[in-house]
VOROPA-450154 format. One line per field, with one value per residue (C-alpha): residue number from 1; z, y, x. Coordinates in pm, whole numbers, m for minus. Each point is the difference from the previous one (the first is absolute). Layout:
<pts>
num = NUM | ...;
zz = Z | ...;
yy = Y | ...;
xx = X | ...;
</pts>
This chain:
<pts>
num = 1 | 2 | 3 | 4 | 5 | 6 | 7 | 8 | 9 | 10 | 11 | 12 | 13 | 14 | 15 | 16 | 17 | 18 | 19 | 20 | 21 | 22 | 23 | 24 | 25 | 26 | 27 | 28 | 29 | 30 | 31 | 32 | 33 | 34 | 35 | 36 | 37 | 38 | 39 | 40 | 41 | 42 | 43 | 44 | 45 | 46 | 47 | 48 | 49 | 50 | 51 | 52 | 53 | 54 | 55 | 56 | 57 | 58 | 59 | 60 | 61 | 62 | 63 | 64 | 65 | 66 | 67 | 68 | 69 | 70 | 71 | 72 | 73 | 74 | 75 | 76 | 77 | 78 | 79 | 80 | 81 | 82 | 83 | 84 | 85 | 86 | 87 | 88 | 89 | 90 | 91 | 92 | 93 | 94 | 95 | 96 | 97 | 98 | 99 | 100 | 101 | 102 | 103 | 104 | 105 | 106 | 107 | 108 | 109 | 110 | 111 | 112 | 113 | 114 | 115 | 116 | 117 | 118 | 119 | 120 | 121 | 122 | 123 | 124 | 125 | 126 | 127 | 128 | 129 | 130 | 131 | 132 | 133 | 134 | 135 | 136 | 137 | 138 | 139 | 140 | 141 | 142 | 143 | 144 | 145 | 146 | 147 | 148 | 149 | 150 | 151 | 152 | 153 | 154 | 155 | 156 | 157 | 158 | 159 | 160 | 161 | 162 | 163 | 164 | 165 | 166 | 167 | 168 | 169 | 170 | 171 | 172 | 173 | 174 | 175 | 176 | 177 | 178 | 179 | 180 | 181 | 182 | 183 | 184 | 185 | 186 | 187 | 188 | 189 | 190 | 191 | 192 | 193 | 194 | 195 | 196 | 197 | 198 | 199 | 200 | 201 | 202 | 203 | 204 | 205 | 206 | 207 | 208 | 209 | 210 | 211 | 212 | 213 | 214 | 215 | 216 | 217 | 218 | 219 | 220 | 221 | 222 | 223 | 224 | 225 | 226 | 227 | 228 | 229 | 230 | 231 | 232 | 233 | 234 | 235 | 236 | 237 | 238 | 239 | 240 | 241 | 242 | 243 | 244 | 245 | 246 | 247 | 248 | 249 | 250 | 251 | 252 | 253 | 254 | 255 | 256 | 257 | 258 | 259 | 260 | 261 | 262 | 263 | 264 | 265 | 266 | 267 | 268 | 269 | 270 | 271 | 272 | 273 | 274 | 275 | 276 | 277 | 278 | 279 | 280 | 281 | 282 | 283 | 284 | 285 | 286 | 287 | 288 | 289 | 290 | 291 | 292 | 293 | 294 | 295 | 296 | 297 | 298 | 299 | 300 | 301 | 302 | 303 | 304 | 305 | 306 | 307 | 308 | 309 | 310 | 311 | 312 | 313 | 314 | 315 | 316 | 317 | 318 | 319 | 320 | 321 | 322 | 323 | 324 | 325 | 326 | 327 | 328 | 329 | 330 | 331 | 332 | 333 | 334 | 335 | 336 | 337 | 338 | 339 | 340 | 341 | 342 | 343 | 344 | 345 | 346 | 347 | 348 | 349 | 350 | 351 | 352 | 353 | 354 | 355 | 356 | 357 | 358 | 359 | 360 | 361 | 362 | 363 | 364 | 365 | 366 | 367 | 368 | 369 | 370 | 371 | 372 | 373 | 374 | 375 | 376 | 377 | 378 | 379 | 380 | 381 | 382 | 383 | 384 | 385 | 386 | 387 | 388 | 389 | 390 | 391 | 392 | 393 | 394 | 395 | 396 | 397 | 398 | 399 | 400 | 401 | 402 | 403 | 404 | 405 | 406 | 407 | 408 | 409 | 410 | 411 | 412 | 413 | 414 | 415 | 416 | 417 | 418 | 419 | 420 | 421 | 422 | 423 | 424 | 425 | 426 | 427 | 428 | 429 | 430 | 431 | 432 | 433 | 434 | 435 | 436 | 437 | 438 | 439 | 440 | 441 | 442 | 443 | 444 | 445 | 446 | 447 | 448 | 449 | 450 | 451 | 452 | 453 | 454 | 455 | 456 | 457 | 458 | 459 | 460 | 461 | 462 | 463 | 464 | 465 | 466 | 467 | 468 | 469 | 470 | 471 | 472 | 473 | 474 | 475 | 476 | 477 | 478 | 479 | 480 | 481 | 482 | 483 | 484 | 485 | 486 | 487 | 488 | 489 | 490 | 491 | 492 | 493 | 494 | 495 | 496 | 497 | 498 | 499 | 500 | 501 | 502 | 503 | 504 | 505 | 506 | 507 | 508 | 509 | 510 | 511 | 512 | 513 | 514 | 515 | 516 | 517 | 518 | 519 | 520 | 521 | 522 | 523 | 524 | 525 | 526 | 527 | 528 | 529 | 530 | 531 | 532 | 533 | 534 | 535 | 536 | 537 | 538 | 539 | 540 | 541 | 542 | 543 | 544 | 545 | 546 | 547 | 548 | 549 | 550 | 551 | 552 | 553 | 554 | 555 | 556 | 557 | 558 | 559 | 560 | 561 | 562 | 563 | 564 | 565 | 566 | 567 | 568 | 569 | 570 | 571 | 572 | 573 | 574 | 575 | 576 | 577 | 578 | 579 | 580 | 581 | 582 | 583 | 584 | 585 | 586 | 587 | 588 | 589 | 590 | 591 | 592 | 593 | 594 | 595 | 596 | 597 | 598 | 599 | 600 | 601 | 602 | 603 | 604 | 605 | 606 | 607 | 608 | 609 | 610 | 611;
zz = 0 | 78 | m336 | m167 | 168 | m121 | m344 | m101 | m275 | m79 | m29 | 292 | 251 | 143 | m85 | 165 | m217 | 86 | 88 | m204 | 191 | 293 | m44 | 183 | 327 | m69 | 40 | 358 | 82 | m154 | 218 | 312 | m96 | m56 | 345 | 158 | m165 | 105 | 360 | 6 | m143 | 263 | 289 | m162 | m17 | 367 | 106 | m152 | 261 | 361 | 264 | 371 | 153 | 15 | m367 | m97 | 197 | m193 | m334 | 65 | 120 | m318 | m204 | 161 | m56 | m368 | m114 | 223 | 70 | 240 | m126 | 250 | 356 | m88 | m180 | 284 | 254 | m204 | m53 | 371 | 87 | m228 | 142 | 357 | m80 | m127 | 311 | 231 | m186 | 24 | 375 | 50 | m181 | 211 | 320 | m97 | m101 | m349 | m259 | m261 | m367 | m132 | m349 | m149 | 65 | 376 | 15 | m184 | 264 | 221 | m297 | m119 | 350 | 31 | m331 | 84 | 359 | 69 | 199 | 260 | 8 | m334 | 12 | 15 | 117 | m274 | m46 | m3 | m270 | 40 | m270 | 114 | m44 | 236 | 279 | 356 | 307 | m191 | 135 | 73 | m18 | m313 | m104 | m349 | m118 | m372 | m120 | m369 | m237 | 224 | m286 | m21 | m36 | 130 | 360 | 210 | m147 | m135 | 77 | m201 | 254 | 9 | m58 | 350 | 177 | 211 | 116 | m357 | m57 | 24 | 346 | 172 | 116 | 376 | 215 | 33 | m336 | m185 | m302 | m240 | m78 | 368 | 48 | m282 | 146 | 329 | m174 | m176 | 336 | 144 | m288 | 70 | 368 | m83 | m196 | 207 | m245 | m329 | m163 | m375 | m184 | m376 | m250 | m375 | m54 | m377 | m231 | m220 | m302 | m11 | 274 | 190 | 374 | 226 | 369 | 283 | 253 | 200 | 311 | m157 | m108 | 357 | 128 | m249 | 110 | 364 | m76 | m189 | 293 | 274 | m169 | m226 | m267 | m139 | m355 | m87 | 206 | 237 | m180 | m327 | 160 | 119 | m327 | m281 | m351 | m180 | m381 | m203 | m171 | 167 | m264 | 80 | 20 | 339 | 159 | m93 | 6 | 30 | m312 | m73 | 72 | 335 | 93 | m75 | 217 | 291 | 41 | 248 | m214 | m113 | 325 | 105 | m335 | m31 | m265 | m35 | m381 | m29 | m354 | m118 | 148 | m298 | m227 | 196 | 59 | m375 | 7 | m196 | m373 | m168 | m307 | m250 | m62 | m326 | m175 | m131 | 118 | m211 | m270 | 108 | m206 | m34 | m263 | 115 | m277 | 61 | m121 | m179 | 315 | 200 | m273 | 3 | 378 | m38 | m269 | 226 | 315 | m94 | 331 | 212 | m218 | 160 | 357 | m44 | m232 | 114 | 363 | 69 | 168 | m66 | 110 | m96 | 274 | m24 | 304 | 58 | 242 | 108 | m68 | 300 | m169 | m242 | m362 | m232 | m303 | m156 | m22 | m317 | 90 | 118 | m314 | m221 | 182 | m10 | m368 | m79 | 161 | m200 | m328 | 75 | 57 | m323 | m208 | 132 | m71 | m358 | m186 | 26 | 376 | 118 | 135 | 207 | 129 | 112 | 175 | 184 | 92 | 138 | 219 | 133 | 72 | 187 | 201 | 89 | 135 | m275 | m89 | 232 | 172 | m136 | m105 | m94 | m210 | m305 | m76 | 53 | m247 | m268 | 59 | m51 | m296 | m217 | m85 | m111 | m251 | m294 | 25 | 32 | m308 | m204 | 126 | m98 | m340 | m57 | 119 | m259 | m284 | 97 | m109 | 162 | 295 | m67 | 204 | 250 | m122 | 198 | m14 | 59 | m92 | 142 | 130 | 14 | 278 | 113 | m110 | m55 | 20 | m8 | m168 | m243 | 86 | m96 | m364 | m265 | m379 | m256 | 61 | m250 | 176 | 363 | 242 | 376 | 193 | 354 | 206 | 259 | 300 | 29 | m232 | m246 | m156 | 54 | 250 | m173 | 334 | m6 | m326 | 107 | 29 | m328 | m170 | 103 | m113 | m329 | m54 | 79 | m246 | m282 | 70 | m10 | m350 | 80 | m171 | 287 | 44 | 362 | 87 | 358 | 76 | 290 | 140 | m198 | m324 | m158 | m45 | m294 | m27 | m371 | m87 | m27 | m229 | 162 | 21 | 163 | 259 | 80 | 34 | 254 | 195 | 7 | 143 | 271 | 82 | 41 | 212 | 216 | 73 | 70 | 234 | 208 | 61 | 98 | 15 | m341 | m4 | m163 | 90 | m235 | 10 | 31 | m312 | m208 | 126 | m108 | m349 | m35 | 124 | m237 | m290 | 123 | 135 | 356 | 103 | 336 | 133 | m105 | 150 | 325 | 36 | m21 | 219 | 289 | 201 | m16 | 84 | m21 | m175 | 125 | m189 | m124 | 258 | 288 | m161 | m32 | 315 | m201 | m209 | 313 | 154 | m303 | m105 | 248 | m260 | m374 | m29 | 148 | m243 | m291 | 101 | m50 | m305 | m258 | m163 | m116 | m23 | 252 | 136 | 32 | m368 | m104 | 180 | m109 | m362 | 55 | 196 | m67 | m324 | m223 | 179 | m1 | m374 | m96 | 195 | m194 | 190 | m119 | 176 | 31 | m338 | m203 | m253;
yy = 0 | 240 | m81 | 72 | 340 | 87 | m166 | m15 | m256 | m9 | m308 | m226 | 130 | m261 | m276 | 182 | 79 | 342 | 22 | 300 | 36 | 173 | 376 | 295 | m106 | m358 | 105 | 114 | m339 | m174 | 211 | m96 | m365 | 34 | 155 | m275 | m272 | 166 | 26 | m363 | m115 | 203 | m159 | m344 | 27 | 104 | m283 | m260 | 82 | m119 | 273 | 61 | 76 | 377 | 6 | m194 | 247 | 288 | m178 | m73 | 355 | 137 | m241 | 132 | 360 | m53 | m213 | 78 | 330 | m30 | 198 | m83 | m113 | m370 | 38 | 203 | m262 | m279 | 199 | 79 | m366 | m117 | 253 | m91 | m368 | 76 | 204 | m273 | m262 | 214 | 52 | m375 | m69 | 261 | m144 | m345 | 139 | m144 | 168 | m275 | 50 | m126 | m89 | 150 | m314 | 54 | 380 | 27 | m191 | 304 | 181 | m304 | m70 | 361 | m21 | m329 | 88 | 42 | 314 | 3 | 378 | 42 | 253 | m162 | 279 | 234 | 195 | m11 | m270 | m280 | m248 | m316 | m374 | m245 | m36 | m131 | 225 | 261 | m70 | 370 | 112 | 199 | 141 | m146 | m293 | m80 | m328 | 14 | m286 | m283 | m248 | m372 | m118 | 324 | m16 | m196 | 26 | m311 | m64 | m244 | m237 | m54 | m346 | m7 | 130 | m296 | 179 | 2 | m372 | m227 | m153 | 214 | 283 | 50 | 218 | 342 | 0 | 326 | 2 | 293 | m76 | m3 | 328 | 158 | m128 | 165 | 326 | m4 | m44 | 290 | 221 | m90 | 86 | 332 | 134 | 209 | 167 | m187 | m280 | 13 | m308 | m1 | m258 | m56 | m178 | m44 | m148 | 265 | m235 | m170 | 187 | m322 | 25 | m28 | m96 | 211 | m122 | m304 | 220 | 236 | m295 | m135 | 344 | 9 | m346 | 110 | 309 | m208 | m242 | 263 | 262 | 0 | 238 | 61 | m86 | m233 | m52 | 269 | 3 | 95 | 319 | 83 | m79 | 257 | m108 | 301 | 26 | m16 | 340 | 338 | 86 | m300 | 79 | m176 | 294 | 244 | m184 | m344 | m212 | m246 | m291 | 151 | 56 | m363 | m119 | 242 | 335 | 122 | m95 | 349 | 191 | m85 | 90 | 344 | 163 | 332 | m18 | 203 | 106 | m333 | 68 | 208 | m297 | m225 | 271 | 47 | 359 | m68 | 51 | m338 | m43 | m278 | m179 | m138 | 335 | 117 | 320 | 313 | 59 | 168 | 302 | 54 | 194 | m132 | m200 | m356 | m200 | m332 | m155 | 102 | m136 | m325 | m32 | 44 | m267 | m244 | 74 | 160 | m85 | 143 | 313 | 76 | m38 | 184 | 285 | 64 | m114 | 67 | m341 | m222 | m345 | m182 | 61 | m78 | m196 | m53 | m285 | m101 | m364 | m226 | m208 | 68 | m34 | m237 | 52 | 275 | 26 | 121 | 370 | 6 | m178 | 247 | 304 | m122 | m97 | 336 | 173 | m216 | 77 | 373 | m19 | m200 | 248 | 294 | m179 | m101 | m329 | m2 | 56 | m154 | m319 | 176 | 255 | m276 | m188 | 317 | 61 | m353 | 67 | 314 | m190 | m263 | 268 | 173 | m321 | m55 | m339 | m300 | m25 | m215 | m278 | 17 | 316 | m177 | m185 | 321 | 187 | m265 | m10 | 377 | 41 | m304 | 88 | 349 | m96 | m99 | 286 | 249 | m144 | 20 | 350 | 133 | m171 | 163 | 329 | m18 | m68 | 266 | 302 | 323 | 156 | 266 | 314 | m16 | 96 | 178 | m136 | 213 | m150 | m92 | m339 | 36 | 251 | 1 | 201 | m213 | 151 | m198 | m38 | m266 | m111 | m292 | 21 | m129 | m23 | 229 | 209 | m210 | m327 | 87 | m278 | m1 | m268 | m107 | m258 | m166 | m181 | m293 | m240 | 128 | m300 | 41 | 281 | 280 | 171 | 102 | 193 | 260 | 298 | m80 | m48 | 343 | 166 | m192 | 118 | 361 | m4 | m146 | 240 | 293 | m98 | m195 | m344 | m187 | m367 | m100 | m302 | m128 | m253 | m242 | m298 | m251 | 188 | 324 | 175 | 237 | 269 | 98 | 352 | 86 | 252 | 328 | m40 | m345 | 116 | 309 | m219 | m222 | 305 | 140 | m328 | 12 | 361 | m69 | m307 | 215 | 241 | m279 | m171 | 321 | m35 | m368 | m310 | m162 | m374 | m91 | m131 | 20 | m351 | m154 | 184 | m129 | m355 | 44 | 113 | m302 | m234 | 145 | m138 | m345 | 113 | m42 | 360 | m2 | m305 | 128 | 341 | m155 | m194 | 322 | 205 | m246 | m160 | m370 | m260 | 155 | 301 | 347 | 150 | 357 | 73 | m82 | 186 | 327 | 110 | 249 | m282 | m201 | 308 | 70 | m356 | m282 | m275 | m58 | m66 | 340 | 175 | m203 | 81 | 376 | 129 | 272 | 48 | m342 | m142 | m122 | 293 | m221 | m98 | 359 | 150 | m284 | 76 | 373 | m4 | m320 | m157 | 244 | m80 | m374 | 0 | 231 | m149 | m240 | m258 | m154 | m253 | 19 | m65 | 96 | 276;
xx = 0 | 283 | 159 | m334 | m16 | 350 | 5 | m366 | m47 | 371 | 219 | 89 | 254 | 239 | m245 | m295 | m300 | m148 | m368 | m112 | m330 | 176 | m44 | m155 | m163 | 105 | 363 | m70 | m153 | 300 | 230 | m193 | 20 | 375 | 50 | m209 | 205 | 325 | m123 | m111 | 332 | 191 | m193 | 24 | 378 | 12 | m230 | 230 | 268 | m22 | 0 | m52 | m338 | 67 | 104 | m314 | m211 | 159 | m49 | m366 | m60 | 159 | m212 | m319 | 112 | 85 | m293 | m298 | m175 | m300 | m299 | m276 | m45 | 12 | 332 | 145 | m107 | 160 | 321 | 27 | m62 | 281 | 245 | m98 | 53 | 351 | 82 | m133 | 205 | 314 | m58 | m44 | 327 | 179 | m145 | 129 | 343 | m49 | 224 | 56 | m78 | m333 | m125 | m314 | m206 | 46 | m4 | m332 | m195 | m85 | m155 | m194 | m130 | m114 | m185 | m170 | m88 | m372 | m58 | m277 | 0 | m175 | m281 | m342 | m229 | 120 | m324 | m377 | 10 | 257 | 109 | 176 | 20 | m162 | 256 | m33 | m23 | m199 | m347 | m50 | m365 | m89 | m332 | 28 | 214 | 37 | 154 | 92 | 80 | m125 | m48 | 37 | 360 | 155 | m122 | 78 | 345 | 162 | 366 | 211 | 157 | 374 | 144 | 150 | m313 | m113 | m316 | m133 | 52 | m298 | m44 | 267 | m227 | m9 | m223 | 155 | 177 | m49 | m231 | m24 | m363 | m91 | 185 | m197 | m327 | 92 | 92 | m336 | m174 | 202 | m112 | m366 | 38 | 166 | m299 | m244 | m242 | 46 | 200 | 65 | 132 | 63 | 119 | m1 | m330 | 17 | 259 | 160 | 2 | m341 | m194 | m57 | m61 | 303 | m29 | 139 | 252 | m99 | 2 | m253 | m212 | 1 | m99 | m289 | m115 | 11 | m210 | m257 | m28 | m37 | m216 | m305 | m132 | m348 | 113 | 287 | 310 | 133 | 336 | m170 | m128 | 353 | 180 | 28 | 109 | 145 | m24 | 318 | m27 | m61 | m261 | m220 | m371 | m20 | 182 | m276 | m334 | m157 | m1 | m276 | 232 | 101 | m361 | m77 | 286 | 9 | m172 | 259 | 300 | 99 | m47 | 358 | 155 | 155 | 214 | 177 | m14 | m318 | 88 | m148 | m344 | m110 | 63 | m236 | m262 | m36 | 129 | 318 | 0 | 1 | 217 | m52 | 326 | m130 | 31 | 339 | 162 | m45 | 263 | 321 | 102 | 373 | 195 | 337 | 174 | 109 | 300 | 23 | 144 | m310 | m225 | 200 | m39 | m374 | m10 | 183 | m202 | m333 | m170 | 283 | m28 | m340 | 123 | 329 | m101 | m358 | m9 | 372 | 23 | 300 | m110 | 318 | 255 | 367 | 110 | 368 | 59 | 347 | 85 | 34 | 270 | 283 | m120 | 183 | m227 | m212 | m374 | m166 | m2 | 362 | 116 | m187 | 140 | 359 | m18 | m157 | 299 | 240 | m178 | 7 | 375 | 51 | m203 | 202 | 328 | m88 | 51 | 379 | 25 | m329 | 160 | 262 | m250 | m238 | 283 | 99 | m363 | m23 | 303 | m167 | m320 | 199 | 180 | m326 | m154 | m257 | 152 | 47 | 335 | 281 | 12 | m370 | 42 | 145 | m321 | m197 | 219 | m54 | m376 | m19 | 237 | m74 | m364 | 114 | 270 | m223 | m255 | 287 | 167 | m319 | m77 | 343 | m28 | m339 | 143 | 278 | m248 | m252 | 204 | 112 | m182 | m265 | m53 | m283 | m345 | m272 | m356 | m311 | m336 | m340 | m110 | m377 | m72 | 365 | 300 | 312 | 348 | 325 | 338 | 115 | 352 | 224 | m108 | 239 | 10 | m158 | m310 | m198 | 91 | 69 | 89 | m35 | 191 | m85 | 189 | m224 | 141 | m243 | m176 | m260 | m173 | m377 | 71 | m187 | m56 | 370 | m46 | m257 | 239 | 179 | m337 | m133 | 323 | m19 | m360 | 91 | 292 | m212 | m288 | 245 | 112 | 318 | m1 | 159 | 92 | 60 | 215 | m12 | 273 | m45 | 186 | m205 | m62 | m117 | m333 | m37 | m266 | m29 | m103 | m369 | m159 | m81 | m378 | 14 | 251 | m210 | m311 | 178 | 118 | m353 | m128 | 267 | m85 | m373 | 80 | 231 | m285 | m248 | 248 | 7 | m374 | m18 | 223 | m6 | m86 | 330 | 346 | 297 | 150 | m347 | m115 | 291 | m67 | m364 | 105 | 225 | m272 | m258 | 203 | m111 | m342 | 130 | 52 | m181 | 185 | 342 | m70 | m120 | 327 | 201 | m234 | m38 | 279 | 65 | 260 | 348 | m156 | m95 | m291 | m18 | m268 | 236 | 290 | m192 | m194 | m207 | m151 | m78 | m165 | m218 | m88 | m48 | 51 | 16 | m375 | m90 | 233 | m136 | m360 | 46 | m184 | 65 | m335 | m115 | 353 | 253 | 202 | 308 | m14 | m71 | 298 | 225 | m76 | 41 | 327 | 194 | m114 | 200 | 326 | m72 | m70 | 285 | 295 | 224 | 204 | 328 | 220 | 378 | 157 | m310 | 39;
</pts>
């Protein structure tokens, strides 16, 4: 990190790869971490040497001064206790005339004993409301006693017996032996005797997964049985009149008035329910304005131009477009979780990201120096920790580089045959109700036969969903009057997009523009990969089944619905999405023909070695 602050993204320094993310406020954090590591190393070096009791007392005191700063009363009490323990230990050594040197394993005992000691001077009566665990010798009268979380399995507490505990072995129990369950039963009785005005006991009465009923602790059940045996009620059991079942949500109608089901079960059920969320009362009283969710939102007027990249993102994720652009809600969250074990192989995303970096380095270096540049980049990745440690890194290097050799060779060969680079061209045109503005770059050859070359990291066969951005840029170029041929090279072959005449390209852009506006009003019943699977299946009159396989998850397969949270939020399953209508036709089939059929029909696939 310090090398990254000094060198940025420069080359390695003395075999250390700089982390170029350290800058600004991050540099201050890196400096604090550096000082902490230096301090820890200093005390570690001192602790490796034996010393007398007075020297250990000075070392531990310096350690507390350097690494710990008490901020509240609890920290100050703990710090004072540790220092008092050191002073008492030093006084005991002086009283015994002990001045021999001690190792760390012996000198640390006073501190560890002070940390593990249970203090009887902890504050119990801290205020008008006291929170504590059930402990003996606390049967002090209180007006109200509340026992929380008294559910089955948690109380009485269960203790795993030790192998050498003879009292826990069958047949070895003797009268007077301590039992944790009996102790907890006594503590529960003490809590009952401490309550003067009211006793409140709560537990989780419903399963969070299937809403099935869950029993309370066996002690609570015995208390309920005792109440039912000693007292009587006019209707039902006495415990039923004392028990309140709270609804799961704060906006439940049971908090505000009796429902018909409650009235049939118990007229007095809701008198004990109370909520502070009074903002929901208007909803149940019929005063809130009701909105029909079946109607789309009104159109959104915006004069801001869009780019081909934005149009390509919409084409790939039309449902997420509604949530992100209209509702400003990003449902797909990036979660970075640290691995619990050292990785020795790459998952799909890591492999793609590393190969994408290698291809970027090779393209910048050119065909003559691509191999050396990729080897140097691999060394940097190994130094930065992105590759497994030796000797497992050799296999990782081969698995990353070998799939890239053939597509790189074909890309550079196509680059040499495509002609000289062209200057970038600006595009300004309309796409239905939208204004499209972008720049055409990476064009080669003559103006009458322009070529655009794209090197893709992954595989492309039957992966039309990876072509959405290049397709929108291809349409914009053809609609602007540039006869463009786009070649997209992948690891397993090449996809070519031949030029379209100007009117056809403009018609496709207009369809995308109108779909963009409609997708801002409601989630479209469409999914990108599912739509392409439907088009392929329709060639054999099996479109619905093929689309369902891609949309829904199966064995060793994650469906598009589970990959994209926006689709799962809008459409519960494939049948609900397929049931949506556009006039008299299926909305899924309509939007598939409007958005994805032109790309599916226009793309030309060629394997490695095909001309």
